N, CA, C and O atoms as a GROMACS GRO file, in nm:
protein
  596
    1MET      N    1   9.943   9.686   8.537
    1MET     CA    2   9.931   9.646   8.671
    1MET      C    3  10.012   9.736   8.755
    1MET      O    4  10.014   9.715   8.876
    2THR      N    5  10.071   9.824   8.710
    2THR     CA    6  10.144   9.899   8.811
    2THR      C    7  10.032  10.023   8.802
    2THR      O    8  10.026  10.102   8.896
    3LYS      N    9   9.955  10.037   8.702
    3LYS     CA   10   9.916  10.178   8.703
    3LYS      C   11   9.768  10.089   8.751
    3LYS      O   12   9.668  10.155   8.722
    4ARG      N   13   9.734   9.941   8.823
    4ARG     CA   14   9.617   9.958   8.879
    4ARG      C   15   9.664  10.018   8.991
    4ARG      O   16   9.618  10.117   9.047
    5LYS      N   17   9.792   9.928   9.029
    5LYS     CA   18   9.793   9.912   9.198
    5LYS      C   19   9.826  10.041   9.202
    5LYS      O   20   9.839  10.066   9.322
    6TRP      N   21   9.856  10.176   9.116
    6TRP     CA   22   9.880  10.326   9.166
    6TRP      C   23   9.727  10.354   9.179
    6TRP      O   24   9.716  10.375   9.300
    7LYS      N   25   9.636  10.362   9.138
    7LYS     CA   26   9.498  10.356   9.127
    7LYS      C   27   9.434  10.290   9.270
    7LYS      O   28   9.372  10.352   9.356
    8GLN      N   29   9.454  10.205   9.269
    8GLN     CA   30   9.428  10.136   9.437
    8GLN      C   31   9.525  10.230   9.564
    8GLN      O   32   9.479  10.254   9.675
    9ASP      N   33   9.618  10.259   9.534
    9ASP     CA   34   9.746  10.291   9.588
    9ASP      C   35   9.704  10.476   9.693
    9ASP      O   36   9.719  10.530   9.802
   10SER      N   37   9.647  10.498   9.554
   10SER     CA   38   9.640  10.646   9.560
   10SER      C   39   9.488  10.695   9.571
   10SER      O   40   9.466  10.812   9.604
   11GLY      N   41   9.381  10.606   9.545
   11GLY     CA   42   9.269  10.691   9.522
   11GLY      C   43   9.225  10.755   9.366
   11GLY      O   44   9.112  10.764   9.318
   12MET      N   45   9.338  10.791   9.317
   12MET     CA   46   9.326  10.848   9.199
   12MET      C   47   9.347  10.761   9.014
   12MET      O   48   9.443  10.700   8.969
   13ASP      N   49   9.234  10.789   8.960
   13ASP     CA   50   9.192  10.691   8.838
   13ASP      C   51   9.314  10.788   8.795
   13ASP      O   52   9.346  10.902   8.830
   14VAL      N   53   9.386  10.662   8.674
   14VAL     CA   54   9.474  10.681   8.569
   14VAL      C   55   9.444  10.670   8.410
   14VAL      O   56   9.433  10.570   8.339
   15VAL      N   57   9.436  10.805   8.381
   15VAL     CA   58   9.381  10.814   8.240
   15VAL      C   59   9.478  10.731   8.154
   15VAL      O   60   9.587  10.774   8.191
   16ASP      N   61   9.502  10.636   8.060
   16ASP     CA   62   9.603  10.558   7.985
   16ASP      C   63   9.581  10.562   7.862
   16ASP      O   64   9.493  10.489   7.816
   17PRO      N   65   9.665  10.658   7.769
   17PRO     CA   66   9.604  10.618   7.583
   17PRO      C   67   9.678  10.527   7.572
   17PRO      O   68   9.627  10.468   7.477
   18LEU      N   69   9.764  10.470   7.600
   18LEU     CA   70   9.783  10.330   7.543
   18LEU      C   71   9.766  10.236   7.639
   18LEU      O   72   9.869  10.170   7.658
   19SER      N   73   9.641  10.197   7.729
   19SER     CA   74   9.563  10.074   7.782
   19SER      C   75   9.567   9.930   7.664
   19SER      O   76   9.598   9.814   7.687
   20ASP      N   77   9.517  10.004   7.518
   20ASP     CA   78   9.450   9.912   7.472
   20ASP      C   79   9.614   9.845   7.361
   20ASP      O   80   9.606   9.786   7.253
   21TYR      N   81   9.735   9.879   7.430
   21TYR     CA   82   9.834   9.874   7.332
   21TYR      C   83   9.884   9.757   7.397
   21TYR      O   84   9.907   9.661   7.323
   22PHE      N   85   9.906   9.743   7.531
   22PHE     CA   86  10.000   9.728   7.630
   22PHE      C   87   9.910   9.610   7.726
   22PHE      O   88   9.938   9.609   7.846
   23VAL      N   89   9.797   9.509   7.676
   23VAL     CA   90   9.750   9.422   7.735
   23VAL      C   91   9.818   9.325   7.783
   23VAL      O   92   9.849   9.255   7.686
   24LEU      N   93   9.880   9.258   7.929
   24LEU     CA   94   9.938   9.132   7.936
   24LEU      C   95   9.881   9.065   8.034
   24LEU      O   96   9.850   9.095   8.149
   25ASN      N   97   9.872   8.963   7.968
   25ASN     CA   98   9.846   8.828   8.142
   25ASN      C   99   9.870   8.821   8.216
   25ASN      O  100   9.988   8.811   8.250
   26ALA      N  101   9.758   8.822   8.300
   26ALA     CA  102   9.828   8.816   8.443
   26ALA      C  103   9.854   8.692   8.534
   26ALA      O  104   9.816   8.653   8.644
   27GLU      N  105   9.924   8.654   8.450
   27GLU     CA  106   9.966   8.558   8.472
   27GLU      C  107  10.094   8.561   8.464
   27GLU      O  108  10.174   8.493   8.529
   28LEU      N  109  10.120   8.652   8.373
   28LEU     CA  110  10.326   8.646   8.338
   28LEU      C  111  10.339   8.677   8.490
   28LEU      O  112  10.259   8.726   8.569
   29PRO      N  113  10.519   8.613   8.514
   29PRO     CA  114  10.563   8.713   8.659
   29PRO      C  115  10.585   8.863   8.646
   29PRO      O  116  10.635   8.909   8.544
   30GLN      N  117  10.549   8.936   8.742
   30GLN     CA  118  10.573   9.065   8.798
   30GLN      C  119  10.689   9.095   8.778
   30GLN      O  120  10.772   9.011   8.743
   31SER      N  121  10.717   9.226   8.798
   31SER     CA  122  10.865   9.322   8.814
   31SER      C  123  10.912   9.270   8.959
   31SER      O  124  10.824   9.262   9.045
   32SER      N  125  11.027   9.239   8.988
   32SER     CA  126  11.054   9.232   9.109
   32SER      C  127  11.138   9.401   9.166
   32SER      O  128  11.208   9.401   9.268
   33ILE      N  129  11.122   9.493   9.107
   33ILE     CA  130  11.124   9.629   9.081
   33ILE      C  131  11.028   9.689   9.057
   33ILE      O  132  11.052   9.794   9.115
   34VAL      N  133  10.926   9.701   9.009
   34VAL     CA  134  10.810   9.724   9.031
   34VAL      C  135  10.770   9.754   9.121
   34VAL      O  136  10.750   9.868   9.163
   35ASN      N  137  10.748   9.642   9.174
   35ASN     CA  138  10.678   9.517   9.280
   35ASN      C  139  10.717   9.600   9.417
   35ASN      O  140  10.628   9.628   9.498
   36ASN      N  141  10.847   9.636   9.438
   36ASN     CA  142  10.904   9.615   9.537
   36ASN      C  143  10.886   9.746   9.616
   36ASN      O  144  10.943   9.850   9.584
   37ASP      N  145  10.788   9.733   9.739
   37ASP     CA  146  10.718   9.872   9.780
   37ASP      C  147  10.845   9.894   9.895
   37ASP      O  148  10.830   9.997   9.959
   38GLN      N  149  10.957   9.820   9.928
   38GLN     CA  150  11.033   9.888   9.990
   38GLN      C  151  11.115   9.998   9.910
   38GLN      O  152  11.170  10.068   9.996
   39LEU      N  153  11.159  10.061   9.738
   39LEU     CA  154  11.125  10.100   9.697
   39LEU      C  155  11.104  10.270   9.658
   39LEU      O  156  11.009  10.286   9.580
   40SER      N  157  11.154  10.363   9.686
   40SER     CA  158  11.066  10.491   9.647
   40SER      C  159  11.049  10.507   9.488
   40SER      O  160  11.132  10.459   9.411
   41ASN      N  161  10.934  10.578   9.444
   41ASN     CA  162  10.955  10.612   9.297
   41ASN      C  163  11.074  10.628   9.205
   41ASN      O  164  11.061  10.586   9.090
   42GLU      N  165  11.189  10.682   9.240
   42GLU     CA  166  11.268  10.712   9.212
   42GLU      C  167  11.340  10.617   9.207
   42GLU      O  168  11.400  10.591   9.103
   43GLN      N  169  11.358  10.522   9.342
   43GLN     CA  170  11.491  10.444   9.294
   43GLN      C  171  11.437  10.331   9.210
   43GLN      O  172  11.519  10.272   9.140
   44LYS      N  173  11.303  10.290   9.205
   44LYS     CA  174  11.269  10.212   9.124
   44LYS      C  175  11.287  10.218   8.993
   44LYS      O  176  11.300  10.116   8.926
   45ALA      N  177  11.290  10.415   8.911
   45ALA     CA  178  11.288  10.464   8.862
   45ALA      C  179  11.429  10.407   8.785
   45ALA      O  180  11.427  10.341   8.681
   46ILE      N  181  11.532  10.441   8.848
   46ILE     CA  182  11.653  10.412   8.845
   46ILE      C  183  11.738  10.251   8.848
   46ILE      O  184  11.853  10.232   8.809
   47SER      N  185  11.669  10.172   8.890
   47SER     CA  186  11.700  10.062   8.857
   47SER      C  187  11.638  10.015   8.741
   47SER      O  188  11.709   9.953   8.662
   48LEU      N  189  11.489  10.036   8.709
   48LEU     CA  190  11.503  10.031   8.545
   48LEU      C  191  11.570  10.067   8.439
   48LEU      O  192  11.561  10.006   8.333
   49ILE      N  193  11.652  10.179   8.458
   49ILE     CA  194  11.707  10.251   8.387
   49ILE      C  195  11.852  10.150   8.354
   49ILE      O  196  11.904  10.115   8.247
   50GLU      N  197  11.891  10.123   8.508
   50GLU     CA  198  12.012  10.062   8.530
   50GLU      C  199  12.014   9.908   8.413
   50GLU      O  200  12.090   9.858   8.330
   51LYS      N  201  11.881   9.883   8.471
   51LYS     CA  202  11.804   9.729   8.401
   51LYS      C  203  11.823   9.726   8.253
   51LYS      O  204  11.887   9.645   8.186
   52TYR      N  205  11.755   9.829   8.216
   52TYR     CA  206  11.725   9.771   8.087
   52TYR      C  207  11.748   9.896   7.993
   52TYR      O  208  11.729   9.853   7.879
   53ILE      N  209  11.776  10.013   7.986
   53ILE     CA  210  11.789  10.158   7.890
   53ILE      C  211  11.942  10.167   7.909
   53ILE      O  212  11.976  10.169   7.791
   54ALA      N  213  12.070  10.174   7.991
   54ALA     CA  214  12.187  10.269   8.005
   54ALA      C  215  12.262  10.123   7.931
   54ALA      O  216  12.244  10.004   7.958
   55VAL      N  217  12.344  10.183   7.838
   55VAL     CA  218  12.409  10.105   7.714
   55VAL      C  219  12.477   9.971   7.790
   55VAL      O  220  12.534  10.030   7.882
   56GLY      N  221  12.498   9.875   7.805
   56GLY     CA  222  12.537   9.757   7.788
   56GLY      C  223  12.451   9.670   7.948
   56GLY      O  224  12.478   9.570   8.013
   57ALA      N  225  12.380   9.740   7.952
   57ALA     CA  226  12.266   9.699   8.064
   57ALA      C  227  12.199   9.537   8.021
   57ALA      O  228  12.163   9.503   7.908
   58GLN      N  229  12.196   9.488   8.093
   58GLN     CA  230  12.190   9.352   8.120
   58GLN      C  231  12.074   9.285   8.084
   58GLN      O  232  12.067   9.162   8.078
   59TYR      N  233  11.967   9.373   8.056
   59TYR     CA  234  11.860   9.298   7.937
   59TYR      C  235  11.844   9.441   7.875
   59TYR      O  236  11.737   9.488   7.913
   60GLU      N  237  11.929   9.545   7.775
   60GLU     CA  238  11.925   9.619   7.696
   60GLU      C  239  11.846   9.619   7.620
   60GLU      O  240  11.842   9.508   7.566
   61VAL      N  241  11.722   9.734   7.552
   61VAL     CA  242  11.638   9.714   7.479
   61VAL      C  243  11.662   9.798   7.390
   61VAL      O  244  11.693   9.914   7.418
   62ASN      N  245  11.651   9.751   7.258
   62ASN     CA  246  11.656   9.869   7.136
   62ASN      C  247  11.559   9.926   7.146
   62ASN      O  248  11.438   9.902   7.146
   63LEU      N  249  11.669  10.063   7.164
   63LEU     CA  250  11.592  10.221   7.163
   63LEU      C  251  11.662  10.300   7.072
   63LEU      O  252  11.775  10.270   7.035
   64SER      N  253  11.592  10.415   7.025
   64SER     CA  254  11.692  10.539   6.943
   64SER      C  255  11.764  10.569   7.033
   64SER      O  256  11.760  10.517   7.144
   65PHE      N  257  11.872  10.694   6.984
   65PHE     CA  258  11.986  10.749   7.084
   65PHE      C  259  11.885  10.854   7.157
   65PHE      O  260  11.900  10.878   7.277
   66ASP      N  261  11.785  10.914   7.085
   66ASP     CA  262  11.748  11.028   7.144
   66ASP      C  263  11.661  10.981   7.246
   66ASP      O  264  11.632  11.057   7.338
   67THR      N  265  11.615  10.868   7.240
   67THR     CA  266  11.512  10.830   7.376
   67THR      C  267  11.596  10.766   7.465
   67THR      O  268  11.586  10.803   7.582
   68ARG      N  269  11.667  10.689   7.442
   68ARG     CA  270  11.794  10.613   7.571
   68ARG      C  271  11.875  10.722   7.617
   68ARG      O  272  11.945  10.692   7.713
   69MET      N  273  11.886  10.843   7.576
   69MET     CA  274  11.970  10.954   7.588
   69MET      C  275  11.899  11.068   7.744
   69MET      O  276  11.964  11.129   7.829
   70ASP      N  277  11.793  11.059   7.732
   70ASP     CA  278  11.691  11.115   7.794
   70ASP      C  279  11.688  11.063   7.926
   70ASP      O  280  11.673  11.134   8.026
   71TYR      N  281  11.709  10.864   7.927
   71TYR     CA  282  11.681  10.791   8.026
   71TYR      C  283  11.833  10.843   8.100
   71TYR      O  284  11.867  10.894   8.206
   72ILE      N  285  11.888  10.804   7.995
   72ILE     CA  286  12.059  10.856   8.073
   72ILE      C  287  12.108  10.958   8.183
   72ILE      O  288  12.188  10.957   8.277
   73LYS      N  289  12.016  11.052   8.120
   73LYS     CA  290  12.025  11.189   8.191
   73LYS      C  291  11.961  11.193   8.322
   73LYS      O  292  11.961  11.282   8.407
   74LEU      N  293  11.910  11.084   8.321
   74LEU     CA  294  11.813  11.133   8.452
   74LEU      C  295  11.861  10.995   8.529
   74LEU      O  296  11.803  10.957   8.631
   75LEU      N  297  11.965  10.927   8.477
   75LEU     CA  298  12.047  10.814   8.586
   75LEU      C  299  12.190  10.894   8.598
   75LEU      O  300  12.271  10.880   8.690
   76HIS      N  301  12.202  10.962   8.512
   76HIS     CA  302  12.408  11.012   8.558
   76HIS      C  303  12.405  11.123   8.639
   76HIS      O  304  12.504  11.157   8.704
   77HIS      N  305  12.242  11.217   8.644
   77HIS     CA  306  12.270  11.307   8.749
   77HIS      C  307  12.199  11.231   8.904
   77HIS      O  308  12.216  11.288   9.012
   78CYS      N  309  12.138  11.131   8.897
   78CYS     CA  310  12.136  11.064   9.032
   78CYS      C  311  12.267  10.951   9.086
   78CYS      O  312  12.257  10.872   9.180
   79GLN      N  313  12.406  10.972   8.982
   79GLN     CA  314  12.492  10.910   9.025
   79GLN      C  315  12.596  11.043   9.076
   79GLN      O  316  12.698  11.019   9.142
   80GLN      N  317  12.572  11.133   9.051
   80GLN     CA  318  12.702  11.212   9.065
   80GLN      C  319  12.729  11.220   9.230
   80GLN      O  320  12.653  11.238   9.325
   81PRO      N  321  12.843  11.204   9.220
   81PRO     CA  322  12.909  11.270   9.348
   81PRO      C  323  12.834  11.353   9.475
   81PRO      O  324  12.814  11.466   9.430
   82GLN      N  325  12.803  11.349   9.562
   82GLN     CA  326  12.721  11.384   9.688
   82GLN      C  327  12.794  11.551   9.710
   82GLN      O  328  12.725  11.648   9.741
   83GLN      N  329  12.940  11.555   9.688
   83GLN     CA  330  12.962  11.669   9.704
   83GLN      C  331  12.991  11.752   9.572
   83GLN      O  332  13.059  11.854   9.580
   84GLN      N  333  12.935  11.705   9.441
   84GLN     CA  334  12.954  11.783   9.346
   84GLN      C  335  12.781  11.824   9.314
   84GLN      O  336  12.728  11.920   9.257
   85GLN      N  337  12.730  11.703   9.379
   85GLN     CA  338  12.536  11.725   9.365
   85GLN      C  339  12.546  11.919   9.458
   85GLN      O  340  12.504  12.024   9.411
   86GLN      N  341  12.625  11.892   9.612
   86GLN     CA  342  12.610  11.979   9.654
   86GLN      C  343  12.678  12.140   9.583
   86GLN      O  344  12.611  12.238   9.615
   87GLN      N  345  12.796  12.168   9.496
   87GLN     CA  346  12.843  12.227   9.400
   87GLN      C  347  12.722  12.272   9.377
   87GLN      O  348  12.669  12.372   9.425
   88GLN      N  349  12.696  12.226   9.331
   88GLN     CA  350  12.544  12.246   9.166
   88GLN      C  351  12.495  12.352   9.236
   88GLN      O  352  12.482  12.464   9.186
   89GLN      N  353  12.458  12.312   9.387
   89GLN     CA  354  12.274  12.376   9.417
   89GLN      C  355  12.342  12.450   9.485
   89GLN      O  356  12.285  12.558   9.467
   90GLN      N  357  12.477  12.481   9.592
   90GLN     CA  358  12.531  12.593   9.616
   90GLN      C  359  12.547  12.753   9.478
   90GLN      O  360  12.521  12.873   9.469
   91GLN      N  361  12.594  12.663   9.414
   91GLN     CA  362  12.562  12.761   9.305
   91GLN      C  363  12.436  12.805   9.186
   91GLN      O  364  12.421  12.882   9.091
   92LEU      N  365  12.384  12.734   9.238
   92LEU     CA  366  12.260  12.742   9.236
   92LEU      C  367  12.151  12.869   9.258
   92LEU      O  368  12.072  12.934   9.190
   93GLN      N  369  12.198  12.860   9.399
   93GLN     CA  370  12.131  13.020   9.509
   93GLN      C  371  12.239  13.110   9.497
   93GLN      O  372  12.222  13.227   9.530
   94ASN      N  373  12.348  13.070   9.455
   94ASN     CA  374  12.401  13.192   9.466
   94ASN      C  375  12.389  13.290   9.319
   94ASN      O  376  12.428  13.406   9.307
   95GLU      N  377  12.333  13.217   9.230
   95GLU     CA  378  12.260  13.298   9.090
   95GLU      C  379  12.105  13.320   9.119
   95GLU      O  380  12.036  13.368   9.030
   96LYS      N  381  12.049  13.287   9.240
   96LYS     CA  382  11.910  13.299   9.292
   96LYS      C  383  11.805  13.201   9.195
   96LYS      O  384  11.686  13.225   9.174
   97GLN      N  385  11.872  13.100   9.150
   97GLN     CA  386  11.786  13.028   9.068
   97GLN      C  387  11.682  12.906   9.165
   97GLN      O  388  11.734  12.815   9.231
   98SER      N  389  11.577  12.921   9.158
   98SER     CA  390  11.529  12.839   9.284
   98SER      C  391  11.480  12.665   9.208
   98SER      O  392  11.398  12.608   9.279
   99GLN      N  393  11.517  12.592   9.090
   99GLN     CA  394  11.532  12.542   9.012
   99GLN      C  395  11.548  12.414   9.075
   99GLN      O  396  11.663  12.428   9.116
  100PRO      N  397  11.508  12.288   9.115
  100PRO     CA  398  11.536  12.152   9.122
  100PRO      C  399  11.649  12.106   9.100
  100PRO      O  400  11.637  12.039   8.997
  101THR      N  401  11.793  12.100   9.150
  101THR     CA  402  11.864  11.995   9.054
  101THR      C  403  11.869  11.844   9.046
  101THR      O  404  11.956  11.771   8.996
  102ASN      N  405  11.750  11.813   9.110
  102ASN     CA  406  11.734  11.694   9.078
  102ASN      C  407  11.636  11.662   8.991
  102ASN      O  408  11.528  11.712   9.021
  103PRO      N  409  11.640  11.574   8.859
  103PRO     CA  410  11.495  11.605   8.750
  103PRO      C  411  11.385  11.576   8.844
  103PRO      O  412  11.292  11.653   8.868
  104PHE      N  413  11.416  11.387   8.925
  104PHE     CA  414  11.286  11.336   8.960
  104PHE      C  415  11.213  11.438   9.054
  104PHE      O  416  11.101  11.397   9.085
  105ASP      N  417  11.246  11.565   9.110
  105ASP     CA  418  11.162  11.668   9.205
  105ASP      C  419  11.097  11.682   9.062
  105ASP      O  420  10.974  11.682   9.075
  106LEU      N  421  11.115  11.688   8.999
  106LEU     CA  422  11.032  11.746   8.891
  106LEU      C  423  10.875  11.662   8.820
  106LEU      O  424  10.795  11.702   8.736
  107ILE      N  425  10.884  11.538   8.897
  107ILE     CA  426  10.792  11.426   8.816
  107ILE      C  427  10.731  11.419   8.949
  107ILE      O  428  10.771  11.372   9.056
  108SER      N  429  10.585  11.500   8.903
  108SER     CA  430  10.488  11.452   9.014
  108SER      C  431  10.429  11.285   9.047
  108SER      O  432  10.392  11.240   8.939
  109PRO      N  433  10.417  11.219   9.119
  109PRO     CA  434  10.380  11.094   9.168
  109PRO      C  435  10.317  11.039   9.050
  109PRO      O  436  10.361  10.934   9.001
  110SER      N  437  10.216  11.102   8.997
  110SER     CA  438  10.097  11.044   8.922
  110SER      C  439  10.230  11.041   8.786
  110SER      O  440  10.277  10.938   8.737
  111ASP      N  441  10.246  11.104   8.769
  111ASP     CA  442  10.371  11.123   8.616
  111ASP      C  443  10.456  11.016   8.605
  111ASP      O  444  10.481  10.974   8.492
  112PHE      N  445  10.518  10.950   8.724
  112PHE     CA  446  10.569  10.817   8.742
  112PHE      C  447  10.559  10.681   8.700
  112PHE      O  448  10.639  10.589   8.685
  113VAL      N  449  10.434  10.698   8.687
  113VAL     CA  450  10.347  10.573   8.622
  113VAL      C  451  10.329  10.544   8.473
  113VAL      O  452  10.286  10.439   8.426
  114PHE      N  453  10.394  10.719   8.368
  114PHE     CA  454  10.408  10.725   8.278
  114PHE      C  455  10.522  10.755   8.276
  114PHE      O  456  10.529  10.874   8.246
  115LEU      N  457  10.640  10.705   8.296
  115LEU     CA  458  10.766  10.803   8.283
  115LEU      C  459  10.834  10.713   8.211
  115LEU      O  460  10.950  10.752   8.201
  116PHE      N  461  10.808  10.566   8.131
  116PHE     CA  462  10.848  10.482   8.059
  116PHE      C  463  10.778  10.446   7.919
  116PHE      O  464  10.829  10.388   7.822
  117ASP      N  465  10.632  10.499   7.936
  117ASP     CA  466  10.532  10.533   7.834
  117ASP      C  467  10.618  10.547   7.650
  117ASP      O  468  10.598  10.486   7.545
  118PRO      N  469  10.703  10.644   7.685
  118PRO     CA  470  10.794  10.644   7.579
  118PRO      C  471  10.864  10.501   7.493
  118PRO      O  472  10.859  10.466   7.375
  119VAL      N  473  10.936  10.434   7.628
  119VAL     CA  474  11.056  10.295   7.567
  119VAL      C  475  10.908  10.218   7.545
  119VAL      O  476  10.935  10.143   7.452
  120LEU      N  477  10.784  10.198   7.573
  120LEU     CA  478  10.744  10.115   7.521
  120LEU      C  479  10.669  10.175   7.442
  120LEU      O  480  10.555  10.139   7.469
  121THR      N  481  10.669  10.231   7.379
  121THR     CA  482  10.613  10.288   7.251
  121THR      C  483  10.702  10.235   7.154
  121THR      O  484  10.686  10.139   7.080
  122GLU      N  485  10.810  10.321   7.168
  122GLU     CA  486  10.895  10.263   7.095
  122GLU      C  487  10.927  10.100   7.050
  122GLU      O  488  10.946  10.025   6.954
  123MET      N  489  10.919  10.108   7.163
  123MET     CA  490  10.956   9.907   7.169
  123MET      C  491  10.786   9.802   7.064
  123MET      O  492  10.780   9.702   6.993
  124PHE      N  493  10.699   9.890   7.108
  124PHE     CA  494  10.614   9.880   7.042
  124PHE      C  495  10.617   9.875   6.898
  124PHE      O  496  10.577   9.780   6.830
  125ARG      N  497  10.665   9.981   6.856
  125ARG     CA  498  10.642  10.044   6.746
  125ARG      C  499  10.778   9.961   6.641
  125ARG      O  500  10.801  10.021   6.536
  126LEU      N  501  10.853   9.847   6.665
  126LEU     CA  502  10.995   9.873   6.640
  126LEU      C  503  10.891   9.667   6.658
  126LEU      O  504  10.874   9.625   6.544
  127MET      N  505  10.862   9.611   6.717
  127MET     CA  506  10.817   9.510   6.760
  127MET      C  507  10.714   9.443   6.631
  127MET      O  508  10.706   9.330   6.583
  128ARG      N  509  10.633   9.586   6.600
  128ARG     CA  510  10.460   9.601   6.464
  128ARG      C  511  10.539   9.528   6.378
  128ARG      O  512  10.507   9.410   6.389
  129CYS      N  513  10.626   9.542   6.300
  129CYS     CA  514  10.708   9.473   6.188
  129CYS      C  515  10.715   9.370   6.185
  129CYS      O  516  10.660   9.299   6.100
  130SER      N  517  10.837   9.302   6.340
  130SER     CA  518  10.825   9.155   6.337
  130SER      C  519  10.740   9.099   6.341
  130SER      O  520  10.749   8.999   6.270
  131TYR      N  521  10.601   9.114   6.418
  131TYR     CA  522  10.481   9.032   6.477
  131TYR      C  523  10.410   9.033   6.306
  131TYR      O  524  10.346   8.930   6.287
  132SER      N  525  10.410   9.119   6.198
  132SER     CA  526  10.332   9.152   6.109
  132SER      C  527  10.426   9.017   6.020
  132SER      O  528  10.358   8.923   5.978
  133ARG      N  529  10.544   9.016   6.002
  133ARG     CA  530  10.633   8.871   5.987
  133ARG      C  531  10.631   8.784   6.054
  133ARG      O  532  10.650   8.680   5.991
  134PHE      N  533  10.612   8.766   6.184
  134PHE     CA  534  10.573   8.626   6.207
  134PHE      C  535  10.443   8.538   6.176
  134PHE      O  536  10.431   8.421   6.139
  135ALA      N  537  10.313   8.684   6.216
  135ALA     CA  538  10.206   8.615   6.136
  135ALA      C  539  10.154   8.507   6.028
  135ALA      O  540  10.062   8.427   6.011
  136THR      N  541  10.296   8.570   5.951
  136THR     CA  542  10.262   8.497   5.790
  136THR      C  543  10.338   8.328   5.820
  136THR      O  544  10.312   8.240   5.738
  137THR      N  545  10.416   8.301   5.921
  137THR     CA  546  10.439   8.184   5.964
  137THR      C  547  10.383   8.067   5.966
  137THR      O  548  10.262   8.084   5.949
  138THR      N  549  10.410   7.945   5.980
  138THR     CA  550  10.328   7.816   6.007
  138THR      C  551  10.337   7.827   6.144
  138THR      O  552  10.243   7.842   6.222
  139ALA      N  553  10.442   7.819   6.167
  139ALA     CA  554  10.479   7.848   6.363
  139ALA      C  555  10.368   7.928   6.441
  139ALA      O  556  10.335   7.917   6.558
  140TYR      N  557  10.320   8.012   6.340
  140TYR     CA  558  10.235   8.136   6.420
  140TYR      C  559  10.099   8.026   6.410
  140TYR      O  560  10.032   7.996   6.508
  141ARG      N  561  10.069   7.968   6.253
  141ARG     CA  562   9.930   7.944   6.212
  141ARG      C  563   9.899   7.833   6.349
  141ARG      O  564   9.803   7.833   6.426
  142ASN      N  565  10.037   7.729   6.344
  142ASN     CA  566  10.021   7.661   6.436
  142ASN      C  567  10.003   7.635   6.582
  142ASN      O  568   9.991   7.527   6.640
  143TYR      N  569  10.003   7.779   6.636
  143TYR     CA  570  10.030   7.810   6.748
  143TYR      C  571   9.881   7.861   6.775
  143TYR      O  572   9.838   7.839   6.889
  144VAL      N  573   9.783   7.936   6.672
  144VAL     CA  574   9.678   7.950   6.703
  144VAL      C  575   9.580   7.866   6.656
  144VAL      O  576   9.459   7.884   6.667
  145GLU      N  577   9.637   7.773   6.602
  145GLU     CA  578   9.545   7.691   6.637
  145GLU      C  579   9.584   7.609   6.727
  145GLU      O  580   9.510   7.517   6.692
  146TYR      N  581   9.629   7.575   6.798
  146TYR     CA  582   9.650   7.530   6.955
  146TYR      C  583   9.570   7.576   7.042
  146TYR      O  584   9.478   7.503   7.076
  147VAL      N  585   9.578   7.671   7.084
  147VAL     CA  586   9.564   7.794   7.129
  147VAL      C  587   9.344   7.785   7.125
  147VAL      O  588   9.274   7.759   7.223
  148ARG      N  589   9.304   7.810   7.014
  148ARG     CA  590   9.204   7.848   6.991
  148ARG      C  591   9.085   7.717   7.024
  148ARG      O  592   9.086   7.623   6.945
  149PRO      N  593   8.987   7.713   7.140
  149PRO     CA  594   8.939   7.588   7.146
  149PRO      C  595   8.822   7.547   7.008
  149PRO      O  596   8.770   7.436   7.002
   0.00000   0.00000   0.00000
């Protein structure tokens, strides 16, 4: 849904290598974070990290340490006090480095669409084994019989 919205808003086509893996019913509830036009891409990313990825998050998902830490680093950078960020920027200027200190500044608007694909891929990988076990249960067979016309 978000990738379609991006295409509609930007006029740019999004080539999504994972589109065949993540097909959701259009009638599912939509994210109040992702679909909030009042939030910037950076604010949406921060909100999603806080809600699903941060340790102890309300809806914390099962991720590897390395994957989780990649996103926690983004979150912690954005939560630094303003004074500390200004000191870091001053230090970088003194060292004549022109790299931006905010990692979100390095992410192009089109790349925000794919920012959480590593999380989706990892969750899909974890669910694959569970699904294959579930598909052999009586409950699943009953469900399939119920939904087939």
